[in-house]
C-alpha positions as CSV (number, residue, x, y, z in Angstrom):
1,M,-147.1,359.5,112.7
2,R,-143.7,361.4,113.7
3,E,-145.7,364.6,114.3
4,P,-145.6,365.9,118.2
5,G,-149.2,364.3,119.6
6,A,-149.9,362.4,116.6
7,I,-150.0,359.3,119.0
8,C,-151.7,359.8,122.5
9,L,-150.5,357.3,125.5
10,V,-153.1,357.0,127.8
11,S,-153.1,355.6,131.0
12,C,-156.7,354.9,133.1
13,Y,-155.5,353.7,136.5
14,E,-152.4,351.7,137.8
15,L,-153.0,351.2,141.6
16,G,-152.2,355.0,142.6
17,H,-148.6,355.0,141.3
18,A,-147.2,356.8,138.3
19,P,-148.0,354.4,135.1
20,A,-145.7,352.3,133.7
21,G,-148.1,351.7,131.1
22,I,-147.3,355.0,129.9
23,A,-143.7,355.1,130.9
24,M,-142.1,352.1,128.9
25,P,-143.9,352.6,125.7
26,L,-143.2,356.3,125.5
27,A,-139.7,355.2,125.8
28,F,-139.6,352.3,122.9
29,L,-141.7,355.0,120.9
30,E,-139.1,358.1,121.4
31,R,-136.4,356.1,120.6
32,A,-137.9,355.1,117.4
33,G,-138.4,358.7,116.4
34,F,-142.1,359.4,117.5
35,A,-143.2,362.2,119.8
36,P,-146.3,360.9,121.7
37,S,-148.6,363.2,124.3
38,V,-149.6,361.4,127.2
39,L,-152.5,361.5,129.5
40,D,-153.1,359.7,132.6
41,L,-156.8,359.6,133.6
42,A,-156.4,358.8,137.3
43,V,-155.1,362.1,137.7
44,E,-156.0,364.0,135.0
45,K,-158.9,365.3,133.1
46,L,-159.9,363.8,129.9
47,D,-157.8,366.4,127.4
48,E,-160.0,366.8,124.4
49,Q,-157.0,368.9,122.2
50,R,-154.6,366.2,122.9
51,I,-157.0,363.0,122.0
52,G,-158.2,365.5,119.1
53,R,-154.7,365.9,117.7
54,A,-153.8,362.2,117.7
55,R,-154.1,359.6,115.0
56,L,-153.6,356.6,117.2
57,V,-155.0,356.3,120.8
58,A,-153.0,353.6,122.9
59,I,-154.7,352.7,126.2
60,S,-153.0,350.7,128.9
61,V,-155.4,348.4,130.8
62,P,-153.1,346.7,133.1
63,M,-155.9,346.3,136.0
64,H,-159.5,345.7,135.8
65,T,-160.7,349.0,136.9
66,A,-158.5,350.6,134.3
67,L,-160.4,348.4,131.4
68,R,-163.8,349.7,132.7
69,L,-162.6,353.3,132.5
70,G,-161.0,352.6,129.0
71,L,-164.3,351.1,127.4
72,R,-165.6,354.3,128.3
73,L,-163.0,356.4,126.5
74,L,-163.3,353.8,123.6
75,D,-166.9,354.7,123.3
76,R,-166.3,358.5,123.4
77,L,-163.4,358.3,120.5
78,A,-165.9,356.3,118.3
79,A,-168.4,359.4,118.5
80,V,-165.9,362.1,117.7
81,E,-165.7,363.4,113.9
82,R,-162.6,362.0,113.0
83,P,-162.1,358.9,115.5
84,P,-158.4,358.0,116.1
85,V,-157.4,354.4,115.7
86,V,-157.3,352.9,118.9
87,V,-155.0,350.3,120.5
88,F,-155.7,348.7,123.9
89,H,-152.4,347.0,125.9
90,G,-151.8,345.3,129.0
91,L,-152.8,342.3,130.7
92,Y,-156.5,343.0,131.0
93,A,-156.6,343.9,127.2
94,Q,-155.8,340.1,126.3
95,L,-158.1,338.6,128.8
96,N,-160.7,340.8,126.8
97,R,-159.5,340.7,123.5
98,S,-162.6,339.4,121.7
99,L,-164.9,342.0,123.3
100,L,-162.4,344.9,122.8
101,L,-162.0,343.9,119.0
102,E,-165.9,343.9,118.5
103,R,-166.3,347.4,120.4
104,G,-163.8,349.0,117.6
105,A,-160.2,348.6,118.9
106,A,-157.7,348.0,116.2
107,A,-155.2,346.0,118.0
108,V,-154.8,344.3,121.0
109,L,-151.2,344.0,122.7
110,A,-149.9,342.0,125.6
111,G,-146.9,340.3,127.2
112,E,-143.9,342.3,126.2
113,G,-145.8,344.4,123.7
114,E,-144.2,348.0,123.1
115,A,-141.7,346.5,120.2
116,A,-145.3,345.0,118.6
117,L,-146.3,349.0,119.3
118,V,-143.7,350.7,117.6
119,R,-144.0,348.1,114.5
120,L,-147.7,348.7,114.4
121,V,-147.4,352.6,114.4
122,E,-144.6,351.9,112.1
123,A,-147.0,350.8,109.8
124,L,-149.6,353.5,110.2
125,D,-147.0,355.9,109.1
126,R,-146.2,353.8,105.9
127,G,-150.1,354.3,105.5
128,D,-150.5,350.2,105.8
129,A,-153.5,348.9,108.1
130,P,-152.8,348.1,111.9
131,R,-153.0,344.3,112.5
132,S,-153.8,342.4,115.9
133,P,-151.4,340.2,116.8
134,A,-153.4,336.7,118.1
135,E,-151.2,335.9,120.9
136,P,-149.2,338.0,123.8
137,A,-145.6,338.7,123.0
138,L,-143.1,336.8,124.9
139,L,-139.8,337.7,123.4
140,K,-137.2,339.4,125.4
141,L,-136.9,342.7,124.8
142,E,-133.9,345.4,124.8
143,F,-135.2,347.9,127.3
144,P,-134.7,351.7,127.2
145,V,-135.2,353.6,130.1
146,P,-139.1,354.5,131.1
147,Q,-139.9,357.9,130.1
148,H,-141.2,360.1,133.2
149,G,-140.5,363.3,132.4
150,P,-144.3,364.1,130.4
151,L,-146.1,363.0,133.3
152,P,-147.6,364.7,136.2
153,P,-145.5,365.3,139.1
154,L,-145.1,362.5,141.8
155,S,-147.2,364.5,144.0
156,R,-150.0,363.5,142.7
157,Y,-149.5,360.1,142.9
158,G,-149.7,357.9,145.9
159,K,-147.1,358.4,148.7
160,L,-145.2,356.3,151.4
161,D,-146.8,357.3,154.8
162,L,-144.6,356.7,157.6
163,G,-146.9,357.8,160.4
164,G,-145.6,361.4,160.7
165,E,-143.8,361.8,157.5
166,Q,-145.0,361.1,153.9
167,R,-142.7,360.6,151.3
168,L,-143.0,361.2,147.3
169,A,-143.1,357.4,146.0
170,A,-141.4,355.9,142.5
171,Y,-142.6,353.2,140.6
172,T,-140.5,350.7,138.6
173,E,-140.3,347.0,137.7
174,A,-137.1,345.1,137.9
175,S,-139.1,341.8,135.9
176,R,-142.2,341.3,134.1
177,G,-144.3,338.3,133.8
178,C,-144.1,335.8,136.4
179,R,-142.7,332.1,136.9
180,H,-145.6,331.1,138.8
181,T,-149.2,330.2,137.7
182,C,-151.5,331.1,140.5
183,R,-155.0,330.4,138.9
184,H,-156.7,333.9,139.8
185,C,-153.5,336.0,138.9
186,P,-154.4,338.0,135.4
187,V,-150.5,337.7,134.8
188,T,-150.9,333.3,134.1
189,P,-152.8,333.7,131.3
190,V,-150.5,336.1,129.4
191,Y,-147.2,335.3,130.6
192,R,-148.0,331.3,130.8
193,G,-145.2,331.3,133.4
194,R,-142.5,332.8,131.9
195,F,-140.9,336.0,133.5
196,F,-138.5,338.8,131.8
197,V,-135.7,340.7,133.6
198,V,-135.0,344.3,133.1
199,P,-131.4,345.1,133.0
200,R,-130.2,346.4,136.3
201,E,-128.5,349.4,134.9
202,V,-131.8,350.4,133.4
203,V,-133.7,349.8,136.7
204,L,-131.5,351.9,138.4
205,E,-131.2,354.8,136.2
206,D,-135.2,354.7,136.4
207,V,-135.1,355.1,140.0
208,E,-132.2,357.8,139.5
209,R,-134.5,359.8,137.5
210,Q,-137.4,359.8,139.7
211,L,-135.3,360.6,142.6
212,A,-134.0,363.3,140.8
213,R,-138.0,364.4,140.5
214,G,-138.8,364.1,144.3
215,A,-138.9,360.6,145.3
216,R,-137.7,359.2,148.4
217,H,-139.6,355.9,148.6
218,V,-139.4,353.3,145.5
219,T,-142.2,350.6,145.1
220,F,-140.6,348.0,142.7
221,G,-143.8,346.7,141.0
222,D,-142.8,343.3,139.9
223,P,-145.6,340.8,139.9
224,D,-143.1,338.6,142.3
225,F,-140.0,340.6,143.1
226,W,-138.1,337.2,144.0
227,N,-138.9,335.6,140.3
228,G,-135.2,336.5,140.0
229,P,-133.7,336.9,143.5
230,G,-130.1,337.6,142.8
231,H,-131.2,340.1,140.3
232,A,-133.5,341.9,142.6
233,E,-130.7,341.7,145.9
234,A,-128.2,343.1,143.6
235,I,-130.6,345.8,142.9
236,V,-131.5,346.9,146.2
237,R,-127.9,346.7,147.3
238,E,-126.6,349.0,145.1
239,L,-129.7,351.3,145.7
240,H,-129.0,351.2,149.1
241,R,-125.3,351.8,148.8
242,R,-126.0,354.8,146.3
243,H,-129.0,356.2,148.6
244,P,-129.0,354.9,151.8
245,E,-131.8,357.3,153.2
246,V,-134.4,355.7,150.5
247,T,-136.9,353.1,151.2
248,Y,-138.3,350.6,149.0
249,D,-141.2,348.2,149.2
250,A,-141.9,344.9,147.0
251,T,-144.2,342.2,146.5
252,I,-142.9,338.7,147.1
253,K,-144.7,335.4,147.4
254,V,-144.8,333.2,150.6
255,E,-143.6,330.4,149.0
256,H,-140.4,332.6,148.2
257,L,-140.3,334.1,151.7
258,L,-139.7,330.5,152.9
259,G,-137.4,329.5,150.2
260,Q,-135.1,332.6,150.0
261,R,-135.2,333.0,153.6
262,Q,-131.7,333.9,154.2
263,R,-132.5,336.7,151.7
264,L,-134.7,338.3,154.4
265,S,-131.9,340.3,156.2
266,T,-130.8,341.8,153.2
267,L,-134.0,343.6,152.7
268,A,-134.4,344.8,156.3
269,A,-131.0,346.1,155.9
270,T,-131.2,347.6,152.6
271,G,-134.4,349.7,153.6
272,C,-137.1,347.9,152.8
273,A,-140.0,349.5,154.4
274,F,-142.6,346.3,154.0
275,V,-143.3,343.4,151.8
276,T,-146.6,342.7,150.5
277,T,-147.2,339.0,150.3
278,A,-150.4,337.4,148.8
279,V,-151.8,335.1,151.6
280,E,-155.0,335.1,150.0
281,S,-156.7,332.7,152.4
282,L,-155.6,330.7,155.5
283,S,-157.7,327.3,154.3
284,D,-155.7,324.8,152.5
285,R,-158.6,324.0,150.5
286,V,-158.6,327.5,148.8
287,L,-155.0,327.6,148.4
288,D,-155.0,324.4,146.7
289,R,-158.2,325.9,144.0
290,L,-155.9,329.1,143.7
291,A,-152.5,327.0,143.4
292,K,-151.2,329.5,145.2
293,G,-147.9,327.0,146.0
294,H,-148.2,327.7,149.7
295,T,-150.1,326.4,152.7
296,A,-151.6,327.7,155.9
297,R,-148.8,326.9,158.1
298,D,-146.2,328.0,155.6
299,V,-147.7,331.4,156.0
300,E,-147.3,331.2,159.7
301,T,-144.0,330.2,159.5
302,A,-143.0,333.2,157.0
303,F,-144.4,335.8,159.4
304,D,-142.4,334.3,162.1
305,L,-139.4,334.2,159.6
306,A,-140.2,338.1,158.7
307,D,-140.6,339.3,162.3
308,A,-137.1,337.6,163.3
309,A,-135.7,339.3,160.3
310,G,-137.6,342.9,161.3
311,L,-139.0,342.9,158.2
312,P,-142.9,344.0,158.2
313,L,-145.4,342.2,156.1
314,R,-148.6,343.4,154.6
315,P,-150.6,340.4,153.6
316,T,-153.4,340.9,151.1
317,F,-156.7,338.1,151.2
318,V,-159.4,337.2,148.7
319,A,-161.6,337.0,151.3
320,F,-164.5,335.7,149.2
321,T,-164.1,332.7,147.1
322,P,-166.8,329.9,146.2
323,W,-164.9,327.7,148.2
324,T,-164.5,329.6,151.3
325,T,-166.6,328.6,154.3
326,A,-167.6,330.6,157.1
327,A,-165.4,328.9,159.1
328,D,-162.6,329.9,156.6
329,F,-163.5,333.7,156.9
330,A,-163.3,333.4,160.7
331,E,-159.8,332.0,160.7
332,M,-158.9,335.0,158.3
333,L,-160.2,337.5,161.1
334,A,-158.4,335.3,163.6
335,F,-155.1,335.1,162.1
336,V,-155.1,339.1,161.7
337,R,-156.0,339.2,165.5
338,R,-153.5,336.6,166.5
339,R,-150.5,338.3,164.3
340,D,-151.4,342.0,165.3
341,L,-152.1,342.8,162.2
342,V,-155.3,344.6,162.7
343,E,-153.4,348.3,162.0
344,V,-151.9,346.5,159.1
345,V,-154.4,345.1,157.0
346,E,-156.3,347.7,154.7
347,P,-160.1,347.2,155.3
348,V,-161.2,346.6,151.7
349,Q,-158.8,343.4,152.3
350,Y,-162.0,341.9,154.2
351,T,-164.5,342.6,151.3
352,L,-162.4,341.4,148.1
353,R,-164.4,339.1,146.3
354,L,-162.6,336.6,143.8
355,L,-162.6,337.7,140.2
356,V,-163.2,335.3,137.3
357,P,-162.4,337.4,134.4
358,P,-162.7,336.1,130.4
359,G,-159.8,334.1,129.8
360,S,-158.9,333.5,133.6
361,A,-156.9,330.3,134.2
362,L,-159.8,329.6,137.0
363,L,-162.1,328.8,134.2
364,E,-159.7,325.4,133.8
365,I,-161.4,324.3,137.2
366,A,-165.2,323.4,138.5
367,I,-166.3,327.1,140.1
368,P,-169.3,326.4,142.2
369,G,-172.3,328.7,141.2
370,L,-170.6,330.0,138.3
371,G,-172.9,332.2,135.9
372,E,-172.9,333.8,133.0
373,L,-170.1,336.4,131.7
374,R,-171.6,339.9,132.6
375,G,-171.0,342.7,130.3
376,E,-171.1,345.5,132.9
377,T,-168.4,344.0,135.2
378,L,-166.4,342.5,132.6
379,S,-166.3,339.3,134.7
380,Y,-168.2,335.8,135.6
381,A,-170.6,336.1,138.0
382,W,-170.9,333.5,140.6
383,R,-173.1,332.5,143.8
384,H,-171.5,331.1,147.0
385,P,-173.2,327.5,147.9
386,D,-173.8,329.7,151.3
387,E,-175.8,332.2,150.9
388,R,-175.3,333.8,153.8
389,M,-171.3,334.5,152.9
390,D,-172.6,336.7,150.0
391,A,-174.6,338.6,152.3
392,L,-171.6,339.0,154.4
393,Q,-169.7,340.2,151.5
394,Q,-172.1,343.1,150.7
395,R,-172.3,344.1,154.0
396,L,-168.9,344.3,154.7
397,R,-168.3,346.6,151.4
398,G,-170.7,349.1,153.1
399,V,-168.3,349.0,156.7
400,A,-165.1,349.2,154.5
401,E,-166.4,352.2,152.3
402,A,-167.8,354.0,155.9
403,A,-164.0,353.0,157.5
404,G,-162.3,355.7,159.5
405,P,-159.1,356.0,160.5
406,D,-159.4,354.1,163.4
407,R,-158.6,350.6,162.3
408,H,-159.5,348.5,165.3
409,E,-163.0,350.0,165.5
410,T,-163.5,348.9,161.7
411,F,-161.9,345.4,162.8
412,A,-164.6,345.3,165.4
413,R,-167.3,346.2,163.0
414,V,-166.3,343.7,160.6
415,C,-166.2,341.2,163.5
416,R,-170.0,342.2,164.7
417,E,-171.2,341.7,161.0
418,T,-169.4,338.3,161.1
419,E,-170.9,337.3,164.1
420,A,-174.6,338.3,163.4
421,L,-174.4,336.6,160.1
422,L,-172.5,333.7,160.8
423,G,-173.5,333.0,164.6
424,L,-169.4,332.7,164.9
425,P,-167.7,334.4,168.1
426,P,-165.4,336.9,167.2
427,P,-161.7,336.4,167.6
428,Q,-160.0,336.6,171.1
429,P,-157.0,338.8,171.2
430,P,-153.8,337.5,172.1
431,R,-153.2,337.1,176.0
432,H,-149.6,339.0,175.4
433,R,-150.4,341.8,172.6
434,R,-147.0,343.0,171.1
435,R,-146.3,346.8,171.2
436,R,-146.1,346.8,167.1
437,N,-144.3,349.9,165.8
438,H,-146.1,352.0,162.7
439,V,-145.6,349.9,159.7
440,P,-145.1,351.9,156.8
441,S,-148.1,351.9,153.6
442,L,-148.7,353.6,150.8
443,T,-151.3,356.2,150.8
444,E,-153.8,354.4,148.3
445,S,-154.8,350.8,148.9
446,W,-153.6,348.3,146.3
447,F,-156.4,346.3,144.9
448,C,-157.9,345.9,141.4
C-alpha cells in the first residue's frame, strides 16, 4: 500500500472549488508514509491508468451530486478485472451508508474520518480486511496542513468575479461540522450539533500555500464561519495583516449575523467580499419546520445591519418545500425586489426544491406528500399539497437553465411565470431604487 499510486483519492464534485475531500485526506496519508495519487473528476477525465494502479480507491462525496457521480464510478470499478477496494467518505456517504455497502463499498467513513482512513489503509497494508465503522468519527484530530500540490491548477476551478476582474480562489476550512441542527442540512445527522476548529496556524499556512499557487481570494467553506467567532475573526485579521490585497468570502447564519453584529464591521474592514447566508424562506412557518433558528423579521434586520456595515450579503433559498404556500413564494420574490437583490441572487435559487435524503433529520417530522425513497435520485419523493407549486417549480427550472447574463430579464420571467400559474401580481419595485455597486460573486453557483 506504500507504493506510489497504490491509493487513489477521488473527488467527484465540490461546488466548483478545489476539493478539500482530497487535500486533507492526502495530507493525513502522506504524514503516515503513504503516497496516494489524486483525481478530481469535476475538472479531469477519468484516468484509467491511475485507477488501474490503485489497490484502494477512496471516493469523496460531500455533496448529493458527488454521490450520484461516485456511484457511477463504483459500478465502473466493480467491472474491472481486478477491482480495487473502494471506500466512500463525506457527508453523503454517511447518509447513504447502507446503500453504499450493499453496492460493494468496503467501508463508509464520515465526520472527522481522516484518521479512520489512515487506520483502514494501514490494515490493508498488513493484509487485514478493511472494516467499516458503524458511526461517524467525532473525535478531535491533529490536523496537518492540507496538501494541494498534486491537484489541478486553481485556474481550473471557480473564480471570484469582481465585475471587471476575475481572481483565482483558494478554498479552506477554519472549522468542520456545525453547532446548529437545521433539519434540512446534511451536516446535522453526521455531526449532531458538534463542530471542530482547525488550528489557526494550519488554516493560515493552507492559505499561504494556495496564494503561492496564484490565489488572490479565499473561500472559507465552513458550514458556518462563526461557529467559533473569535477563532474566525483572529484568522481573517491575521490574513488581512499579511495580505491586505486578498479578499475572502464566508458562510454565516442569520442568527449569528444578529448575535455577533459587533463583528460585521471587522469583516468589512478585513476584505470580506461577501457573506453567503442561508435565508431559505421568508415564512416563519417554513423556517420553523426547517429549524433554522431565525424569523423573517430577523432576516430583514440582518440585511439592515449588513448594509450599515458595508457588507454585501448573498442569500440562499429553499424556494420549494411541502410547507411553502403560493403567498410564501410571492413574498420571497418581493423580498428580492425590495432589497434590490435581483442582480445578487443566482437564478437557480428560485427553483431549488427541498431535498430529503435518507438519514435526513427532516424525516423526524411529518412531511406532507412524502413518497418513497427513489434510487435514481437518492432522495425521498414528495408532492406539494398545491399541485400548482410543483408545476411552477418545473417551469422555473427551465427559466433558470435558459437564463442569460441579464438577471433583471430572468427575474421578470420568473415573475411572469409565477403570475401565470399562481395568479399573484408581480412584486413592485421599490419607490426609491438604490444604486447598488457590483456585488462580487463566484463564477460557479453554489448548490447541491
